[in-house]
N, C-alpha and C positions, 0 to 999 in steps of 0.2 A: 505821422512817425510819431512813435511815442521815445521819451526821453531816456535818458540814461541817468544810473545811481551809480555815482561815484562815492567809494570807503575810502575816504582820506584821511590818512595816519599823520599824527600834528606831533610835536615835539612830547616827551615825556620830562623835560625841564629845561636844556639848554634849548633855547630858541633858535641856534643856528645849526640845529639837527633837522630844521624843515629843509625838502626838496624845492628843487625849482618847479619840479611838475605840479606839486599839491598848491604852490601858491596861484601859478597859473588856472589848475582847477577851481580854486577859492574864486578866484577874477571871475572867470568867464559862465560859473554856473547858473541856472537860473535862480535858483534860492537853495539856502543852505539849512539841513536839519542839523539841530545840536543839542548834546546832551544838558546843557546851561547855555543860555544866550548872553547870559552878562558874562561869563567866563568866557565864550567864544570871541566876544565885542572885545577884548581885550587883546587877544592875539590878532584878529583882523587890523584893530587900528594902530598895532606896531610896526605890521607889513605894509598899512596905507592902503588896506581893502576897505572900501566904505561903501552906503548905500545898499548895500545887499540884503535882501528879505532873509529873517531868520526865523525860523520854526523851533520850537521846543519839544525838544524827542527824549526825556529822560527817561531812565529805567522803570520805573514805577508805572509808567502809564504809555510804554511801548506799543503795546498791544491797542489801547482803545487809538492811539493816534496815528497808527501807522496807515492806517487807511486813507486818510486824508491827503499824505503825501504822495502815495502809490495813485489816487486819483490824479493828482497834477503831474505825474510822470506819465500817465496815459495818457495826457490832455496834451505833450507834446515837450515838458518842462525837464529840462537836465536839473538833477539835485546830487548836492555833496554833502556827505555825511561826515561828521565831525566829531569826535567825544572830547573830554575836558583833556585828554592827554593818551598819546598810543594810537592802536590802530582801532576801530570800528568795531565793535561784535565780539571782540577779546576781553571777556570779564568786564564790559562795558555795554550799551543799548548799539542795537544793529543786528541782533541774531535773528530776531522776529523778522525786523522791516526787510532783511535780504530773503528768508525764507517767503514771504508773502510777495513779494516782488519776481520771485523764480517761479512763482506758482501762477503767477499772472503773465509769465510769459516776458518780462522786463527785461532787459540788459543791465547786467549788475558787475561793474570793473572797478578793482582795488586799485589804488593809487597809494604803496607801500611806502613804510619809514619807519619811524623809531617805535619799538614796544619793549616793555621794560622785561618780561621771559626771556628774550632772545639775548639783549644785553647783559644781563645777570648770568645766564647759561653760560656764556662766551666769557667771562671774566670770572668765572668762581673757581674753576681748578678743577671739577667733577667732570667725568667723562661726558661728552656731547653729542657721540655719533647717537645714539638714541635720548630721548627723554619724554617725558609722559607729563602734561600739564594738568595740575587739577583745579587751578583757577581760585577760589575762596572756598574753602574748607566750610561745611554746615557748621554753625558757632557751637553745637553741644548735644549732648543725646544720643539716641543709637543710629541716627545716620551719619553722625562724624565717626563715629568709631566703625561703623560699616564702610565708608569709604577708606581709613587707615589699612584695615583689614583687605580690602580687594586689591589693595595697590602693594600690599607688604610684599608678595613676593616676586615684584618685579625686579627685574636686573637693571631696566633703565633708571636715570637721573629723574627724581620727581621735582616738579618746580610747582609751587603756590605761591598766591598773594597773601598776606597778612594784614590786617590793621595793626598798626605800633600799638593798640593799648590792648591787643589781644595776644601780642608774639611772645611774651614770657611764656603763658600759657599753654601754647602750641607747640613750642618746641620741647616741652616736659609732655606732651601726649603726643609727640613723634618718637622720642626717645621710647617711652613705655610701650609703643605700639611695634615700631620698628627695630628698637635695640639701638647699639651705640655706634652710628655710621657716621660716616663724614659729611660734613654739612657747610652750609654757607649762609650768613644774612646779607644782603645787600638792600642798602638802605639810601635813598634818596640819589636815585641815577642819574647823572647827568648833572645834576645841581651842585651847589657851592659846596655842601657838605657831605658830597659823595661819600659812601663807607663801603667796604668789605669786611666782613670778619668770618675767617674761615678756620674750622676743627672740627671737632666731633660734638655731636648733639649733647654730651654730657658737659663739654666745654662751653657750649652755646647756653646751654640753662642757667651754668654758673654765670654766667657773662651776663647776662640779660635778667637776671633774678631780683626784682623790686627795682629794676630801673626804667625810668619814664621815657621811652622809646618815642621819638617823633620821625615825621615824614613815611613816604609811603614803603613798602616792603616787599622784598621778593625772598622767599625761603627756599633754597635747592639742599634736596637729600640724596645722597649718592643712592643707588638701588641695590638689590640683595646682594651679595659676593659669597664666595666660597663655597660650601657643600649645596649639593642639589636638592630640589625639592623631595620632602620625604613620600613614600609611596603610602596608600591607604593604611596597608595591614601594618606598615613601622608606626605609623602615628595611632592606630587602634593598641598595639602592643605597649605603647608608651603610656596611651590614658590608662589603661587596664593597670598598669604596674604604680602609675602615679594615685588611681583610686584606691588598690589593695592596700596604699600606703596610707591611707587615711586622708589624702590631699582633697581640697573640697575643688569640685569642678571648674567654679567660674576662673580662679586664678591660675589652676593648673591648665584650662582651654587655654589662655593667653599666654602663657609662657611657652607651651608646645607650638601656638601659630608663630610666635616668633623664630623658633628654632625651626621648626618644619617646613616655613614657608608656604602655610596656609592660612585661609582667610578665618579669624577667630570664630564669626558666627558656626562655619563648618567644624570646626574641631569641637565646639560646645555641641552643635547638634549630634555628633558622633558620640562625645561624651554622655549626653544624655540616652541614648540608644543603648548604650553597655549598662549603664545603672538601670534602666526597665526591663533588662531580660533576668 
């Protein structure tokens, strides 16, 4: 009989957040797949879990190393996957391993627990009924802008992870792409220096400008509110009016996308069509 792949959530900071089921799974699994075995040993030693066979599964090598783990599962061993913090597969290694395990017909079982995005959302003060998780944004360039344009019309709260080194830059990009919405920066969740800073994007831009931020960061931004998405006819009329006033297409498209609830690339495409007529 084939083994089971357990996806074991580990604490995101406070070790008291580990579940009894997680510890039992780590003790009984045949072997553990770890994002970083050195980090995992610290966690295991804290809870007195010794003598485990640890296999390294970092994000950059997940595709190459998944096969050996799956072979052991097919041979009958149970495997517990853990990452450095939180739930495997959520902006952490695990997505490829799970997909390939299911393709082989293997059993995959979650052992849920702490995850930064839910902890941050629950205490953010922003709407929680619907949310859209972006993970980590592309660092720069057209891919980054395209993702921001894609979700700009959504009324759901947007949640993303960010490096503390890029937080100030990202807040500026969010304000430029989405306007001055309500937002929250959650930092060092469940740790000694846990911090929630709530306000508008413009206030957060000012707060973090030039500041050296430390720790893990979750950024949450309120979804689009107010007026409904413009129709294509309304958007074309606004483009024609702006171009007739001599405005340049790129900044005009950016501003109209924010106001109309359309992706910026789509507005720019429509504007190019007008100019070519």
